[in-house]
C-alpha positions as CSV (number, residue, x, y, z in Angstrom):
1,X,-3.9,-15.6,22.2
2,X,-1.7,-18.4,25.0
3,X,1.5,-17.2,26.1
4,X,3.4,-19.6,23.7
5,X,2.0,-17.4,20.8
6,X,2.7,-14.3,22.6
7,X,5.9,-14.8,22.8
8,X,6.1,-16.0,19.1
9,X,4.4,-12.5,18.4
10,X,6.9,-10.5,20.0
11,X,9.8,-12.3,18.6
12,X,7.9,-12.0,14.8
13,X,8.1,-8.2,16.0
14,X,11.5,-7.9,17.2
15,X,12.8,-9.1,13.5
16,X,10.3,-7.0,11.7
17,X,11.9,-4.0,13.3
18,X,15.6,-5.2,12.9
19,X,16.0,-5.9,9.3
20,X,19.0,-3.8,7.8
21,X,17.3,-2.9,4.4
22,X,14.2,-4.0,1.6
23,X,15.2,-7.1,1.0
24,X,16.1,-8.2,4.6
25,X,12.9,-7.2,5.0
26,X,10.7,-9.1,3.0
27,X,12.5,-12.4,3.4
28,X,12.5,-12.3,7.7
29,X,8.8,-11.7,6.7
30,X,7.8,-14.3,5.0
31,X,10.3,-16.7,6.8
32,X,8.7,-15.2,10.5
33,X,5.0,-15.0,9.3
34,X,5.1,-18.8,8.6
35,X,6.2,-19.5,11.8
36,X,2.8,-18.1,13.6
37,X,0.4,-19.1,10.7
38,X,1.8,-22.1,9.3
39,X,1.5,-22.3,5.5
40,X,3.0,-24.5,2.8
41,X,3.5,-21.1,0.6
42,X,4.1,-17.5,1.0
43,X,4.6,-14.6,-1.0
44,X,5.5,-11.3,-1.6
45,X,4.5,-9.1,-4.0
46,X,5.2,-5.5,-4.7
47,X,2.3,-3.6,-5.8
48,X,3.0,-0.2,-7.8
49,X,0.2,2.3,-8.9
50,X,0.7,4.1,-12.0
51,X,0.6,7.8,-11.3
52,X,-1.2,9.0,-14.1
53,X,-4.0,5.9,-14.7
54,X,-4.1,4.5,-11.2
55,X,-3.7,1.4,-13.1
56,X,-2.3,-1.7,-10.6
57,X,0.9,-3.5,-11.7
58,X,2.1,-6.6,-9.6
59,X,6.0,-7.1,-9.8
60,X,9.1,-8.6,-8.3
61,X,7.5,-11.6,-6.2
62,X,9.5,-13.0,-3.6
63,X,8.8,-16.5,-2.6
64,X,8.7,-18.8,0.1
65,X,9.8,-21.6,-1.1
66,X,11.6,-19.9,-4.0
67,X,10.3,-22.7,-6.4
68,X,6.8,-20.8,-6.1
69,X,7.7,-17.6,-7.8
70,X,7.2,-19.3,-11.1
71,X,3.3,-20.0,-10.1
72,X,3.2,-16.2,-8.6
73,X,5.1,-14.6,-11.6
74,X,2.0,-17.0,-14.3
75,X,-1.1,-15.3,-11.7
76,X,1.3,-12.3,-12.4
77,X,0.2,-12.4,-16.3
78,X,-3.3,-13.7,-15.6
79,X,-3.9,-11.1,-12.4
80,X,-6.6,-9.5,-14.2
81,X,-8.8,-12.1,-14.2
82,X,-8.6,-12.9,-10.5
83,X,-11.7,-12.6,-8.5
84,X,-9.7,-10.7,-5.6
85,X,-7.9,-8.4,-7.4
86,X,-9.6,-5.7,-6.0
87,X,-7.8,-6.4,-2.4
88,X,-4.9,-4.8,-4.4
89,X,-6.8,-1.5,-4.9
90,X,-8.1,-0.9,-0.9
91,X,-6.4,2.1,0.3
92,X,-6.9,0.5,3.8
93,X,-4.8,-2.9,4.7
94,X,-7.4,-5.7,5.2
95,X,-6.6,-9.9,6.0
96,X,-8.9,-12.2,3.6
97,X,-9.3,-15.5,3.1
98,X,-10.3,-17.2,-0.1
99,X,-12.5,-19.7,1.7
100,X,-14.0,-16.3,3.1
101,X,-14.7,-14.6,0.0
102,X,-15.9,-17.0,-2.8
103,X,-16.1,-20.1,-0.9
104,X,-15.9,-23.3,-2.8
105,X,-16.2,-21.5,-6.0
106,X,-12.9,-20.8,-5.6
107,X,-11.9,-24.3,-6.6
108,X,-13.9,-24.2,-10.0
109,X,-11.8,-20.8,-11.1
110,X,-9.6,-20.9,-14.1
111,X,-6.4,-19.4,-12.0
112,X,-7.3,-22.1,-9.6
113,X,-7.2,-25.3,-11.8
114,X,-4.2,-24.0,-13.5
115,X,-2.2,-22.6,-10.8
116,X,-2.8,-23.5,-7.5
117,X,-4.4,-26.9,-8.1
118,X,-1.5,-28.7,-9.1
119,X,0.1,-27.8,-6.2
120,X,-2.4,-28.6,-3.7
121,X,-3.3,-25.7,-2.5
122,X,-6.6,-25.8,-0.7
123,X,-7.1,-22.1,0.4
124,X,-5.5,-18.6,0.9
125,X,-5.0,-15.9,2.7
126,X,-3.7,-12.0,1.3
127,X,-2.8,-8.9,3.4
128,X,-2.4,-5.9,1.1
129,X,0.5,-3.8,2.8
130,X,-0.4,-0.3,2.8
131,X,0.7,3.2,4.5
132,X,-1.2,6.7,4.1
133,X,-3.6,5.0,1.9
134,X,-1.0,4.0,-0.7
135,X,-0.9,0.2,-1.4
136,X,2.8,-0.9,-1.2
137,X,2.7,-4.8,-1.4
138,X,0.4,-8.2,-1.5
139,X,1.2,-10.5,1.2
140,X,-0.1,-14.2,0.5
141,X,-0.2,-17.4,2.4
142,X,-1.4,-20.6,1.4
143,X,-2.1,-24.0,2.3
144,X,-2.8,-27.3,1.3
145,X,-5.8,-29.3,1.9
146,X,-3.9,-31.5,4.4
147,X,-3.8,-28.2,6.6
148,X,-7.4,-27.1,5.9
149,X,-8.7,-23.4,5.5
150,X,-7.1,-20.5,7.1
151,X,-8.8,-20.2,11.2
152,X,-10.3,-16.8,12.8
153,X,-7.5,-17.3,14.9
154,X,-4.8,-17.0,11.7
155,X,-6.7,-14.1,10.4
156,X,-6.2,-12.3,13.7
157,X,-2.4,-13.3,14.2
158,X,-2.5,-11.3,10.8
159,X,-4.6,-8.6,12.1
160,X,-2.3,-8.1,14.7
161,X,1.0,-8.2,12.8
162,X,-0.2,-5.6,11.0
163,X,0.8,-2.0,11.6
164,X,3.9,-3.3,12.8
165,X,4.0,-4.7,9.1
166,X,3.1,-2.0,7.3
167,X,5.6,0.9,9.4
168,X,8.7,-1.7,8.6
169,X,7.9,-2.0,5.2
170,X,7.3,1.4,4.5
171,X,10.4,3.0,6.6
172,X,12.4,0.5,4.8
173,X,11.0,1.5,1.5
174,X,11.7,5.0,2.2
175,X,15.6,5.1,3.4
176,X,17.9,6.6,2.2
177,X,20.5,4.8,0.4
178,X,23.5,4.5,2.6
179,X,26.4,6.7,2.4
180,X,29.4,5.6,0.2
181,X,32.6,4.8,2.8
182,X,34.7,7.9,2.6
183,X,37.9,6.9,0.4
184,X,41.4,8.5,0.3
185,X,42.8,10.5,-2.8
186,X,44.9,7.7,-4.2
187,X,41.9,5.1,-4.1
188,X,39.9,7.2,-5.9
189,X,42.7,8.2,-8.6
190,X,43.3,4.7,-9.2
191,X,39.7,4.1,-9.3
192,X,38.6,6.4,-11.7
193,X,41.8,6.8,-13.5
194,X,42.4,10.4,-13.0
195,X,45.3,12.4,-14.0
196,X,47.8,14.2,-12.2
197,X,45.9,17.6,-12.3
198,X,42.6,16.2,-12.0
199,X,44.6,14.7,-8.6
200,X,46.1,18.2,-7.6
201,X,42.4,19.7,-7.7
202,X,40.9,16.7,-5.9
203,X,43.0,17.6,-2.7
204,X,42.4,21.0,-3.4
205,X,38.5,20.3,-3.3
206,X,39.5,18.2,-0.2
207,X,40.7,20.9,1.3
208,X,37.4,23.0,0.7
209,X,39.5,25.3,-1.4
210,X,37.3,27.9,-3.2
211,X,37.4,27.8,-7.0
212,X,39.0,31.3,-7.1
213,X,41.8,29.5,-4.7
214,X,42.2,26.3,-6.8
215,X,42.8,28.2,-10.0
216,X,45.4,31.1,-8.5
217,X,47.2,28.2,-6.9
218,X,47.5,25.8,-9.6
219,X,48.1,29.1,-12.1
220,X,45.2,28.1,-14.9
221,X,42.2,30.1,-16.0
222,X,38.7,29.8,-14.4
223,X,37.4,28.2,-17.6
224,X,39.9,25.4,-17.5
225,X,39.5,24.5,-13.9
226,X,35.8,24.4,-14.4
227,X,36.8,22.2,-17.1
228,X,38.9,19.7,-15.2
229,X,36.2,19.5,-12.7
230,X,33.8,18.7,-15.2
231,X,35.9,15.9,-15.9
232,X,36.1,14.8,-12.1
233,X,32.4,14.8,-11.9
234,X,32.3,12.5,-14.9
235,X,34.8,9.9,-13.7
236,X,33.7,9.7,-10.3
237,X,29.8,9.5,-11.2
238,X,28.8,12.4,-9.5
239,X,27.1,15.6,-10.6
240,X,27.8,18.7,-8.2
241,X,31.2,19.6,-6.2
242,X,29.5,18.9,-2.7
243,X,28.5,15.4,-3.9
244,X,32.4,15.6,-4.9
245,X,33.1,16.1,-1.6
246,X,31.2,13.8,0.0
247,X,33.2,11.2,-1.3
248,X,36.6,12.2,0.5
249,X,37.7,12.2,3.7
């Protein structure tokens, strides 16, 4: 890897590990990989596995350019006809090239003739994203005939990025959603249409008072308090006192 390629590689790795969420990572991944491995089209397709049958399902393609999405959606509907479908089942990440796997025969396949030939695609290179022996997504790069086939150097660059791509994708896919910003009682009352009594109870909940103390202070029965709390949970979209408490300051 020469100096320029090394610097570009490090730039790609930096962008992979500084994304804010999964969608940001997906878009950054396609854009950054195209910088180090030139291609005309690039796509990232999610891979889901049925826990009972272990059947593979491809879904939610993200493409660069976006106009290529229609092609990948058509491929998803016909993926069972693709001779390289086994790549999506591999428990370890593999970098594969169409020109290596099936050679010139790829140009005569029904999928190639109907989906890829109209776009002038000549070769493909794919990486199945995996983590802990579980496939997560399929990254595919496409070159037209003027660009030629993907080279050994192109495959080397993608292999060099594989561990970074896998870790970053897994980290973003499993990251807990960010906590909702704290809101004042007044904001919650307006947002959820709380009654005056519900507002009183909410204020006392935010003061960490127990149910017994709240009932005594408002001179209501425990049964009545629980009914008000259930209404609060429903209106605020939570399922417990702890979740309700987390909404406030």
